[in-house]
Biopython code that builds the backbone (N, CA, C, O; Angstrom):
import numpy as np
from Bio.PDB.StructureBuilder import StructureBuilder

atoms = [
    (1, "UNK", "N", (0.948, -1.005, 0.117)),
    (1, "UNK", "CA", (-0.089, -0.122, -0.036)),
    (1, "UNK", "C", (0.975, 1.032, -0.119)),
    (1, "UNK", "O", (2.201, 0.940, -0.046)),
    (2, "UNK", "N", (-0.040, 2.458, -0.341)),
    (2, "UNK", "CA", (0.684, 3.469, -0.592)),
    (2, "UNK", "C", (0.000, 4.843, 0.404)),
    (2, "UNK", "O", (-1.204, 4.962, 0.630)),
    (3, "UNK", "N", (1.011, 5.739, 0.876)),
    (3, "UNK", "CA", (0.435, 6.871, 1.568)),
    (3, "UNK", "C", (0.985, 8.158, 0.895)),
    (3, "UNK", "O", (2.170, 8.105, 0.567)),
    (4, "UNK", "N", (0.562, 8.875, 0.734)),
    (4, "UNK", "CA", (1.105, 10.419, 0.239)),
    (4, "UNK", "C", (0.958, 11.428, 1.116)),
    (4, "UNK", "O", (-0.149, 11.927, 1.315)),
    (5, "UNK", "N", (2.259, 11.917, 1.851)),
    (5, "UNK", "CA", (2.016, 12.864, 2.905)),
    (5, "UNK", "C", (2.796, 14.057, 2.340)),
    (5, "UNK", "O", (3.718, 14.025, 1.526)),
    (6, "UNK", "N", (2.069, 15.429, 3.118)),
    (6, "UNK", "CA", (2.749, 16.615, 2.993)),
    (6, "UNK", "C", (3.172, 17.218, 4.410)),
    (6, "UNK", "O", (2.255, 17.438, 5.202)),
    (7, "UNK", "N", (4.301, 17.464, 4.743)),
    (7, "UNK", "CA", (4.626, 18.080, 5.614)),
    (7, "UNK", "C", (4.417, 19.295, 5.854)),
    (7, "UNK", "O", (4.680, 20.078, 4.941)),
    (8, "UNK", "N", (3.864, 19.861, 7.185)),
    (8, "UNK", "CA", (3.325, 21.169, 6.864)),
    (8, "UNK", "C", (4.410, 22.458, 7.310)),
    (8, "UNK", "O", (4.095, 23.642, 7.423)),
    (9, "UNK", "N", (5.610, 21.926, 7.498)),
    (9, "UNK", "CA", (6.917, 22.815, 7.299)),
    (9, "UNK", "C", (8.045, 21.868, 7.028)),
    (9, "UNK", "O", (8.055, 20.641, 7.126)),
    (10, "UNK", "N", (8.991, 22.694, 6.667)),
    (10, "UNK", "CA", (10.092, 22.015, 5.544)),
    (10, "UNK", "C", (9.854, 21.641, 4.367)),
    (10, "UNK", "O", (8.835, 21.917, 3.733)),
    (11, "UNK", "N", (11.111, 20.747, 3.853)),
    (11, "UNK", "CA", (11.003, 19.912, 2.704)),
    (11, "UNK", "C", (10.689, 18.641, 2.773)),
    (11, "UNK", "O", (10.915, 18.142, 3.875)),
    (12, "UNK", "N", (10.140, 17.780, 1.790)),
    (12, "UNK", "CA", (9.953, 16.538, 1.770)),
    (12, "UNK", "C", (11.121, 15.701, 1.923)),
    (12, "UNK", "O", (11.105, 14.551, 2.362)),
    (13, "UNK", "N", (12.210, 16.392, 1.506)),
    (13, "UNK", "CA", (13.572, 15.715, 1.480)),
    (13, "UNK", "C", (14.221, 15.410, 3.122)),
    (13, "UNK", "O", (14.800, 14.478, 3.679)),
    (14, "UNK", "N", (13.740, 16.796, 3.497)),
    (14, "UNK", "CA", (14.347, 16.876, 5.136)),
    (14, "UNK", "C", (13.219, 15.820, 6.311)),
    (14, "UNK", "O", (13.586, 15.583, 7.462)),
    (15, "UNK", "N", (12.240, 15.443, 5.904)),
    (15, "UNK", "CA", (11.413, 14.992, 6.534)),
    (15, "UNK", "C", (11.075, 13.464, 6.181)),
    (15, "UNK", "O", (10.008, 12.899, 6.425)),
    (16, "UNK", "N", (12.025, 12.998, 5.654)),
    (16, "UNK", "CA", (11.816, 11.333, 5.131)),
    (16, "UNK", "C", (12.153, 10.527, 6.391)),
    (16, "UNK", "O", (11.638, 9.414, 6.492)),
    (17, "UNK", "N", (12.927, 10.951, 7.318)),
    (17, "UNK", "CA", (12.617, 9.760, 8.235)),
    (17, "UNK", "C", (11.853, 10.400, 9.181)),
    (17, "UNK", "O", (11.259, 9.444, 9.678)),
    (18, "UNK", "N", (11.528, 11.238, 9.678)),
    (18, "UNK", "CA", (10.288, 11.688, 10.522)),
    (18, "UNK", "C", (8.740, 10.926, 10.265)),
    (18, "UNK", "O", (7.849, 10.446, 10.967)),
    (19, "UNK", "N", (9.013, 11.131, 8.838)),
    (19, "UNK", "CA", (7.825, 10.362, 8.201)),
    (19, "UNK", "C", (7.711, 8.586, 8.206)),
    (19, "UNK", "O", (6.682, 7.941, 8.409)),
    (20, "UNK", "N", (8.918, 8.109, 7.957)),
    (20, "UNK", "CA", (9.114, 6.964, 8.609)),
    (20, "UNK", "C", (8.512, 6.461, 9.620)),
    (20, "UNK", "O", (7.768, 5.481, 9.591)),
    (21, "UNK", "N", (8.950, 7.427, 11.027)),
    (21, "UNK", "CA", (9.189, 6.821, 12.104)),
    (21, "UNK", "C", (7.169, 6.927, 12.201)),
    (21, "UNK", "O", (6.448, 5.942, 12.356)),
    (22, "UNK", "N", (6.697, 8.316, 12.064)),
    (22, "UNK", "CA", (5.177, 8.545, 12.013)),
    (22, "UNK", "C", (4.613, 7.542, 11.233)),
    (22, "UNK", "O", (3.762, 7.034, 11.963)),
    (23, "UNK", "N", (4.611, 7.133, 10.465)),
    (23, "UNK", "CA", (3.916, 5.922, 9.857)),
    (23, "UNK", "C", (4.489, 4.722, 10.421)),
    (23, "UNK", "O", (3.544, 3.994, 10.724)),
    (24, "UNK", "N", (5.481, 4.225, 10.676)),
    (24, "UNK", "CA", (5.973, 3.134, 11.578)),
    (24, "UNK", "C", (4.861, 3.182, 12.742)),
    (24, "UNK", "O", (4.069, 2.241, 12.785)),
    (25, "UNK", "N", (4.762, 4.117, 13.595)),
    (25, "UNK", "CA", (3.913, 4.669, 14.580)),
    (25, "UNK", "C", (2.521, 4.115, 14.532)),
    (25, "UNK", "O", (2.116, 3.155, 15.187)),
    (26, "UNK", "N", (1.762, 4.916, 13.580)),
    (26, "UNK", "CA", (0.534, 4.625, 13.068)),
    (26, "UNK", "C", (0.242, 2.987, 12.955)),
    (26, "UNK", "O", (-0.706, 2.342, 13.402)),
    (27, "UNK", "N", (1.323, 2.585, 12.247)),
    (27, "UNK", "CA", (0.580, 1.227, 11.727)),
    (27, "UNK", "C", (0.582, 0.169, 12.848)),
    (27, "UNK", "O", (-0.454, -0.442, 13.111)),
    (28, "UNK", "N", (1.665, -0.042, 13.472)),
    (28, "UNK", "CA", (2.182, -0.743, 14.884)),
    (28, "UNK", "C", (1.952, -1.906, 14.063)),
    (28, "UNK", "O", (2.163, -1.974, 12.852)),
    (29, "UNK", "N", (1.374, -3.079, 15.029)),
    (29, "UNK", "CA", (1.229, -4.164, 14.103)),
    (29, "UNK", "C", (0.369, -4.852, 12.660)),
    (29, "UNK", "O", (0.312, -5.990, 12.193)),
    (30, "UNK", "N", (-0.205, -3.591, 12.282)),
    (30, "UNK", "CA", (-0.612, -3.418, 11.138)),
    (30, "UNK", "C", (0.004, -3.950, 9.826)),
    (30, "UNK", "O", (-0.445, -4.657, 8.923)),
    (31, "UNK", "N", (1.508, -3.197, 10.104)),
    (31, "UNK", "CA", (2.060, -3.398, 8.916)),
    (31, "UNK", "C", (3.314, -2.776, 9.050)),
    (31, "UNK", "O", (3.573, -2.119, 10.059)),
    (32, "UNK", "N", (4.302, -2.952, 7.918)),
    (32, "UNK", "CA", (5.689, -1.829, 8.227)),
    (32, "UNK", "C", (5.903, -1.135, 6.635)),
    (32, "UNK", "O", (5.442, -1.418, 5.529)),
    (33, "UNK", "N", (6.743, -0.198, 7.085)),
    (33, "UNK", "CA", (7.286, 0.704, 6.045)),
    (33, "UNK", "C", (8.252, 0.026, 5.386)),
    (33, "UNK", "O", (9.250, -0.377, 5.984)),
    (34, "UNK", "N", (8.007, -0.233, 3.697)),
    (34, "UNK", "CA", (9.200, -0.650, 3.092)),
    (34, "UNK", "C", (9.963, 0.249, 2.468)),
    (34, "UNK", "O", (11.138, -0.063, 2.277)),
    (35, "UNK", "N", (9.453, 1.638, 1.983)),
    (35, "UNK", "CA", (10.200, 2.818, 1.401)),
    (35, "UNK", "C", (9.564, 3.621, 1.587)),
    (35, "UNK", "O", (8.337, 3.562, 1.517)),
    (36, "UNK", "N", (10.387, 4.853, 1.953)),
    (36, "UNK", "CA", (10.167, 6.143, 1.936)),
    (36, "UNK", "C", (10.600, 6.909, 1.472)),
    (36, "UNK", "O", (11.792, 7.022, 1.757)),
    (37, "UNK", "N", (9.982, 8.069, 0.372)),
    (37, "UNK", "CA", (10.889, 9.018, -1.188)),
    (37, "UNK", "C", (10.191, 10.152, -1.044)),
    (37, "UNK", "O", (9.031, 10.157, -0.635)),
    (38, "UNK", "N", (10.921, 11.322, -1.408)),
    (38, "UNK", "CA", (10.371, 12.136, -1.728)),
    (38, "UNK", "C", (10.167, 12.537, -3.036)),
    (38, "UNK", "O", (11.161, 12.510, -3.763)),
    (39, "UNK", "N", (9.004, 12.940, -3.560)),
    (39, "UNK", "CA", (8.866, 13.363, -5.023)),
    (39, "UNK", "C", (8.120, 14.751, -5.095)),
    (39, "UNK", "O", (6.897, 14.806, -4.971)),
    (40, "UNK", "N", (8.939, 15.931, -5.312)),
    (40, "UNK", "CA", (8.653, 17.091, -5.290)),
    (40, "UNK", "C", (8.649, 17.630, -3.814)),
    (40, "UNK", "O", (9.598, 17.663, -3.031)),
    (41, "UNK", "N", (7.180, 18.103, -3.597)),
    (41, "UNK", "CA", (6.623, 18.271, -1.997)),
    (41, "UNK", "C", (6.062, 17.312, -1.475)),
    (41, "UNK", "O", (5.488, 17.652, -0.440)),
    (42, "UNK", "N", (5.963, 16.281, -1.711)),
    (42, "UNK", "CA", (5.162, 15.153, -1.413)),
    (42, "UNK", "C", (6.368, 13.891, -0.927)),
    (42, "UNK", "O", (7.398, 13.531, -1.497)),
    (43, "UNK", "N", (5.739, 13.434, 0.349)),
    (43, "UNK", "CA", (6.674, 12.235, 0.705)),
    (43, "UNK", "C", (5.628, 11.065, 0.482)),
    (43, "UNK", "O", (4.472, 11.066, 0.905)),
    (44, "UNK", "N", (6.336, 9.908, -0.375)),
    (44, "UNK", "CA", (5.610, 8.791, -0.610)),
    (44, "UNK", "C", (6.403, 7.898, 0.194)),
    (44, "UNK", "O", (7.622, 7.820, 0.349)),
    (45, "UNK", "N", (5.207, 7.084, 0.788)),
    (45, "UNK", "CA", (5.755, 5.767, 2.250)),
    (45, "UNK", "C", (4.854, 4.796, 1.341)),
    (45, "UNK", "O", (3.710, 4.874, 0.891)),
    (46, "UNK", "N", (5.757, 3.964, 1.283)),
    (46, "UNK", "CA", (5.072, 2.578, 1.051)),
    (46, "UNK", "C", (5.300, 1.521, 1.734)),
    (46, "UNK", "O", (6.428, 1.321, 2.185)),
    (47, "UNK", "N", (4.322, 0.685, 1.929)),
    (47, "UNK", "CA", (4.435, -0.306, 3.427)),
    (47, "UNK", "C", (3.450, -1.646, 3.169)),
    (47, "UNK", "O", (2.355, -1.807, 2.629)),
    (48, "UNK", "N", (4.371, -2.476, 3.807)),
    (48, "UNK", "CA", (3.523, -3.951, 3.539)),
    (48, "UNK", "C", (2.516, -4.053, 4.441)),
    (48, "UNK", "O", (2.775, -3.678, 5.585)),
    (49, "UNK", "N", (1.134, -4.580, 4.144)),
    (49, "UNK", "CA", (0.413, -5.264, 5.100)),
    (49, "UNK", "C", (0.453, -6.464, 6.050)),
    (49, "UNK", "O", (0.184, -7.460, 5.378)),
    (50, "UNK", "N", (0.688, -6.810, 7.402)),
    (50, "UNK", "CA", (0.812, -7.716, 8.054)),
    (50, "UNK", "C", (0.305, -8.928, 7.489)),
    (50, "UNK", "O", (-0.912, -8.910, 7.675)),
    (51, "UNK", "N", (0.673, -10.074, 6.832)),
    (51, "UNK", "CA", (-0.067, -11.005, 6.632)),
    (51, "UNK", "C", (-0.737, -11.855, 7.754)),
    (51, "UNK", "O", (-1.685, -12.622, 7.591)),
    (52, "UNK", "N", (-0.072, -11.585, 8.938)),
    (52, "UNK", "CA", (-0.461, -12.305, 10.437)),
    (52, "UNK", "C", (-1.575, -11.870, 10.973)),
    (52, "UNK", "O", (-2.188, -12.565, 11.783)),
    (53, "UNK", "N", (-2.158, -10.189, 10.452)),
    (53, "UNK", "CA", (-3.218, -9.667, 10.891)),
    (53, "UNK", "C", (-4.638, -10.486, 10.558)),
    (53, "UNK", "O", (-4.794, -11.093, 9.499)),
    (54, "UNK", "N", (-5.466, -10.430, 11.415)),
    (54, "UNK", "CA", (-6.275, -11.989, 11.383)),
    (54, "UNK", "C", (-7.770, -11.254, 10.755)),
    (54, "UNK", "O", (-8.840, -11.278, 11.363)),
    (55, "UNK", "N", (-7.523, -10.547, 9.264)),
    (55, "UNK", "CA", (-8.758, -10.142, 8.863)),
    (55, "UNK", "C", (-8.595, -10.462, 7.463)),
    (55, "UNK", "O", (-7.477, -10.841, 7.115)),
    (56, "UNK", "N", (-9.514, -10.375, 6.597)),
    (56, "UNK", "CA", (-9.543, -10.442, 5.087)),
    (56, "UNK", "C", (-8.615, -9.432, 4.129)),
    (56, "UNK", "O", (-8.748, -8.317, 4.633)),
    (57, "UNK", "N", (-7.849, -9.350, 3.120)),
    (57, "UNK", "CA", (-7.227, -8.511, 2.822)),
    (57, "UNK", "C", (-7.786, -7.347, 2.578)),
    (57, "UNK", "O", (-7.224, -6.335, 2.996)),
    (58, "UNK", "N", (-9.084, -7.244, 1.808)),
    (58, "UNK", "CA", (-10.279, -6.241, 1.586)),
    (58, "UNK", "C", (-10.485, -5.253, 2.986)),
    (58, "UNK", "O", (-10.322, -4.035, 3.052)),
    (59, "UNK", "N", (-10.814, -6.005, 3.856)),
    (59, "UNK", "CA", (-11.178, -5.463, 5.061)),
    (59, "UNK", "C", (-9.677, -4.826, 5.635)),
    (59, "UNK", "O", (-9.752, -3.714, 6.159)),
    (60, "UNK", "N", (-8.776, -5.259, 5.585)),
    (60, "UNK", "CA", (-7.545, -4.444, 5.871)),
    (60, "UNK", "C", (-7.108, -3.242, 5.076)),
    (60, "UNK", "O", (-6.365, -2.410, 5.596)),
    (61, "UNK", "N", (-7.572, -3.106, 3.741)),
    (61, "UNK", "CA", (-7.211, -2.405, 3.177)),
    (61, "UNK", "C", (-8.239, -1.139, 3.451)),
    (61, "UNK", "O", (-7.853, 0.030, 3.440)),
    (62, "UNK", "N", (-9.529, -1.519, 3.685)),
    (62, "UNK", "CA", (-10.357, -0.494, 3.793)),
    (62, "UNK", "C", (-10.377, 0.094, 5.340)),
    (62, "UNK", "O", (-10.609, 1.239, 5.727)),
    (63, "UNK", "N", (-10.103, -0.904, 5.962)),
    (63, "UNK", "CA", (-9.738, -0.357, 7.567)),
    (63, "UNK", "C", (-8.423, 0.936, 7.978)),
    (63, "UNK", "O", (-8.433, 1.906, 8.735)),
    (64, "UNK", "N", (-7.292, 0.298, 6.973)),
    (64, "UNK", "CA", (-6.162, 1.326, 7.242)),
    (64, "UNK", "C", (-6.388, 2.570, 6.183)),
    (64, "UNK", "O", (-5.614, 3.516, 6.328)),
    (65, "UNK", "N", (-7.524, 2.681, 4.965)),
    (65, "UNK", "CA", (-7.544, 4.085, 4.225)),
    (65, "UNK", "C", (-8.342, 4.705, 5.379)),
    (65, "UNK", "O", (-8.442, 5.925, 5.245)),
    (66, "UNK", "N", (-8.787, 4.339, 6.193)),
    (66, "UNK", "CA", (-9.757, 5.086, 7.572)),
    (66, "UNK", "C", (-8.865, 5.482, 8.494)),
    (66, "UNK", "O", (-8.669, 6.681, 8.693)),
    (67, "UNK", "N", (-8.124, 4.384, 9.263)),
    (67, "UNK", "CA", (-7.190, 4.657, 10.107)),
    (67, "UNK", "C", (-6.342, 5.819, 9.854)),
    (67, "UNK", "O", (-6.356, 6.962, 10.312)),
    (68, "UNK", "N", (-5.530, 5.168, 8.921)),
    (68, "UNK", "CA", (-4.278, 6.428, 8.917)),
    (68, "UNK", "C", (-4.413, 7.915, 8.720)),
    (68, "UNK", "O", (-3.554, 8.685, 9.150)),
    (69, "UNK", "N", (-5.383, 8.288, 8.134)),
    (69, "UNK", "CA", (-5.568, 9.899, 8.036)),
    (69, "UNK", "C", (-5.815, 9.945, 9.380)),
    (69, "UNK", "O", (-5.086, 10.722, 9.996)),
    (70, "UNK", "N", (-6.655, 9.321, 10.040)),
    (70, "UNK", "CA", (-7.382, 9.972, 11.266)),
    (70, "UNK", "C", (-6.409, 9.803, 12.546)),
    (70, "UNK", "O", (-6.626, 10.342, 13.631)),
    (71, "UNK", "N", (-5.078, 8.806, 12.196)),
    (71, "UNK", "CA", (-3.948, 8.451, 13.078)),
    (71, "UNK", "C", (-2.763, 9.403, 13.107)),
    (71, "UNK", "O", (-2.199, 9.614, 14.181)),
    (72, "UNK", "N", (-2.387, 9.945, 12.075)),
    (72, "UNK", "CA", (-1.165, 10.644, 11.388)),
    (72, "UNK", "C", (-1.434, 11.837, 12.481)),
    (72, "UNK", "O", (-2.493, 12.355, 12.838)),
    (73, "UNK", "N", (-0.071, 12.080, 12.881)),
    (73, "UNK", "CA", (-0.146, 13.397, 13.606)),
    (73, "UNK", "C", (-0.287, 14.781, 12.916)),
    (73, "UNK", "O", (-0.030, 14.665, 11.718)),
    (74, "UNK", "N", (-0.580, 15.938, 13.235)),
    (74, "UNK", "CA", (-0.825, 16.940, 12.686)),
    (74, "UNK", "C", (0.319, 17.583, 11.573)),
    (74, "UNK", "O", (0.081, 18.310, 10.609)),
    (75, "UNK", "N", (1.761, 17.010, 12.088)),
    (75, "UNK", "CA", (2.785, 17.946, 11.310)),
    (75, "UNK", "C", (2.538, 17.229, 10.347)),
    (75, "UNK", "O", (3.298, 17.852, 9.605)),
    (76, "UNK", "N", (2.063, 16.308, 9.574)),
    (76, "UNK", "CA", (2.074, 15.842, 8.452)),
    (76, "UNK", "C", (0.364, 15.985, 7.849)),
    (76, "UNK", "O", (-0.544, 16.180, 8.658)),
    (77, "UNK", "N", (0.100, 15.864, 6.402)),
    (77, "UNK", "CA", (-0.831, 15.994, 6.224)),
    (77, "UNK", "C", (-1.418, 14.847, 5.144)),
    (77, "UNK", "O", (-1.296, 15.239, 3.984)),
    (78, "UNK", "N", (-1.979, 13.627, 5.259)),
    (78, "UNK", "CA", (-2.400, 12.632, 4.708)),
    (78, "UNK", "C", (-2.888, 13.462, 3.173)),
    (78, "UNK", "O", (-3.817, 14.267, 3.232)),
    (79, "UNK", "N", (-2.456, 13.294, 2.348)),
    (79, "UNK", "CA", (-3.040, 13.827, 0.856)),
    (79, "UNK", "C", (-3.723, 12.319, 0.434)),
    (79, "UNK", "O", (-4.951, 12.400, 0.426)),
    (80, "UNK", "N", (-3.269, 11.121, 0.124)),
    (80, "UNK", "CA", (-3.885, 9.775, 0.076)),
    (80, "UNK", "C", (-3.166, 8.782, 0.446)),
    (80, "UNK", "O", (-1.946, 8.668, 0.565)),
    (81, "UNK", "N", (-4.216, 7.905, 0.661)),
    (81, "UNK", "CA", (-3.986, 6.540, 0.990)),
    (81, "UNK", "C", (-4.509, 5.247, -0.303)),
    (81, "UNK", "O", (-5.706, 5.114, -0.559)),
    (82, "UNK", "N", (-3.759, 4.647, -0.795)),
    (82, "UNK", "CA", (-4.219, 3.787, -1.759)),
    (82, "UNK", "C", (-3.382, 2.176, -1.544)),
    (82, "UNK", "O", (-2.429, 1.826, -0.849)),
    (83, "UNK", "N", (-4.124, 1.585, -2.346)),
    (83, "UNK", "CA", (-3.574, 0.170, -2.288)),
    (83, "UNK", "C", (-3.016, -0.231, -4.018)),
    (83, "UNK", "O", (-3.577, -0.592, -5.053)),
    (84, "UNK", "N", (-1.760, 0.044, -3.640)),
    (84, "UNK", "CA", (-0.935, 0.020, -4.997)),
    (84, "UNK", "C", (-1.410, -1.049, -5.921)),
    (84, "UNK", "O", (-1.505, -0.681, -7.092)),
    (85, "UNK", "N", (-1.645, -1.960, -5.736)),
    (85, "UNK", "CA", (-2.268, -3.150, -6.195)),
    (85, "UNK", "C", (-3.314, -2.769, -7.148)),
    (85, "UNK", "O", (-3.312, -3.137, -8.323)),
    (86, "UNK", "N", (-4.267, -1.973, -6.579)),
    (86, "UNK", "CA", (-5.284, -1.390, -7.196)),
    (86, "UNK", "C", (-5.219, 0.032, -8.576)),
    (86, "UNK", "O", (-5.979, 0.449, -9.451)),
    (87, "UNK", "N", (-4.046, 0.307, -8.141)),
    (87, "UNK", "CA", (-3.936, 1.730, -9.209)),
    (87, "UNK", "C", (-3.140, 1.470, -10.071)),
    (87, "UNK", "O", (-2.883, 2.300, -10.944)),
]
sb = StructureBuilder()
sb.init_structure("model")
sb.init_model(0)
sb.init_chain("A")
sb.init_seg("    ")
for serial, (resi, resn, name, xyz) in enumerate(atoms, 1):
    if name == "N":
        sb.init_residue(resn, " ", resi, " ")
    sb.init_atom(name, np.array(xyz, "f"), 0.0, 1.0, " ", f" {name:<3s}", serial, name[0])
structure = sb.get_structure()
C-alpha cells in the first residue's frame, strides 16, 4: 500500500525520516514501512500489510484507508492512501 504525505513545514526531503517514524507508529502491528521517498513536495511512503493480521485483505485495506488519516499527527497532512495493487 502507499500513503502520500505533505509535511506542514520544511521540505519533503528533510522530513523523510520523521515520516517513516510516524508511519511505523501509526501502523504498529498492522504493517511495516518498506520505502520512503520524496517526490517534489510530497513524501511517498510504501508499506506492506502484516499477513498475520487476522482479517481478510479487503477489510485490512478498507480499515487502513480510514485509520491512517485519522491517526497521523498534525505535522503531516495525509493526501492519499491507496492500495497500489489496484492503482
